[in-house]
N, C-alpha and C positions, 0 to 999 in steps of 0.2 A: 712772798711765797706765790701769790697769784700771778704776778709778772713772770716769775721763773717757770711756772707751769705753762703759761701761754707760749713762751719761747721754746720750751722743750717739745710742746706739741706741734708748733710750727715747724721746727727742725725735723721732727719725725715725719711730718706730712711731706716736706720737701724731699727727704730722703726716700720715702716710699714712692713719690712721684717720679724721682729720677730712676729708681730701680725699674719701675713699670715701663718707662719710656725706653730704657736700654734693652729690656727684655722684649718689648714689642718690636724694636728694630732688628733684633737678632733672630726673629722668626725666619725659618727657611722660606725661600721663594717658591717652594713646592706648592704652597697654598694658592699661588697665582693661578688664574684660569688659563688652561692650555688645552690644545687638542693634538691628536696624533694623526699622521698621514702614513698610509700603507699603500705601497704600489707593487702589485703582482704583475710581473712582465709576461706571464703565461709560459715561461720556459724553465720554471724551477727557481727563478731568482725573485726574491721579494725584498724590497727596500722599506724600512721603517724609519721615519723621522718623528721623534717624540718632542714634547715640550714646546710646540709651536704656539705663539701667543694668540690668545682669544680676547676679543672685546665685544661688547654688545653690538650686533649687526654685522659680525664677521661672516663672510661668505667662504665657500670652498675656494673660490679664486683667491681671496686674501690670504688664506692659509697656504695655498700653493705658491703664492708670490713670496711669502715668508720663507718657505722652504728652499727657495732659490738661493737665498744667501747663507744656507747652512754648509758647513764643510760636508762634503759628499752629498750635497742636496740634489735637487732635480732641475732640469730645464724642461720647458714645455712650450707648445704653441697652441693657439686656438684662433678660430674665426668668430666674428661677431662680437657683440657686447651685451651686458645685462641678461635679459631673459633669452636672448638668442645666441649667447656664447656657446661655442661647440669646440670641445677639446679635439685636437688633431694629431698631437704627438706628446709623449713624455720621453724625455732623454732622446735616445736614438730609435725609438719604437714608434712608428706612425701607424695611424688607422689604415686598414687595408680596403675598407669600404665594402658595400654590398653584403653578401652572406659570408664574408671572410672575417678575420679577427679585427676587433675594434675595442677602443677604450670604453669601459662601462663603470658607472659610479654607484657606490653604496655609501651611506652614512650609518654607522653602526651596523645593524643587520637589515636596513631597509634600502631597497632599490630606489634610487633618486627619481623623483617624479617631476623635476624641473631642472633648469640649467644650472650648471655649477657657478655661473656668474651671479645668480641670485639666491642660491640655496644657503640660507642663513644657519649657522651652527650654534651649538650650545656648549658650555664648558665641558670638557672631558669626552667630547664626541671623537669618534674614529672615522676618518675619511678614508674610504677603501676604493682605490682604482684597480680594475682587473682588465687585462688585455685578453679577450676571449671572443670566440665565435658564437658562443651561446646567447640566445635571446635574453634580454635583461631580466625578465621576470622568471627565469628558469628555476629560481630557488623558491620553494614554498616555505617560507620561514616560519618556524614555530619556536623562535628563541633559539638558544644554543642547545637545547635538549631536543632539536628537531630530529625526525627519523631519517633525514636524507643525508647521505654520506657527504655530499658537497657542502651542505649547510654546516655540518660538523667541521669539515676541513677549514672552511672559511672562518669559523668561530676560533679555531686554533690559530689561524694566521693572524687574526686580529688580536689574539691573546685575550679573549673575553672569557669570563667566568662561566663554567658549566654549572647548570642548575643541579 
């Protein structure tokens, strides 16, 4: 009786472990850490690339390189490297220089304070490039409930939640 009881317990434990392993393997990959890239060309066209892979230490540049390989992804050019990396073009839209339109970077709702080559991201961040002639700090962010129309528009473009 004792031997039979041990065998039964062993088989139940093996069965439960097998079920647990298969259930864990079937979990959707949505739990994987990802980021989203949003590109606003400044002419009414906005391109969103979701589900870009994130790993500890990923920079905006890493995410943009990953977006290159996506169907309908992006192409881009830049000069320099690391902290001096400077974006010059996304797809067929190049910086105009001076007080004209240029590419500007936000992550979530914060204007980037460093180069996209070293700006480290967190899981679920939204990288937002906007082709505009406005000075980078033109938005006075107060979250998505901000009182500025442009801030509200940007939150909609990023598909962020309203408070």
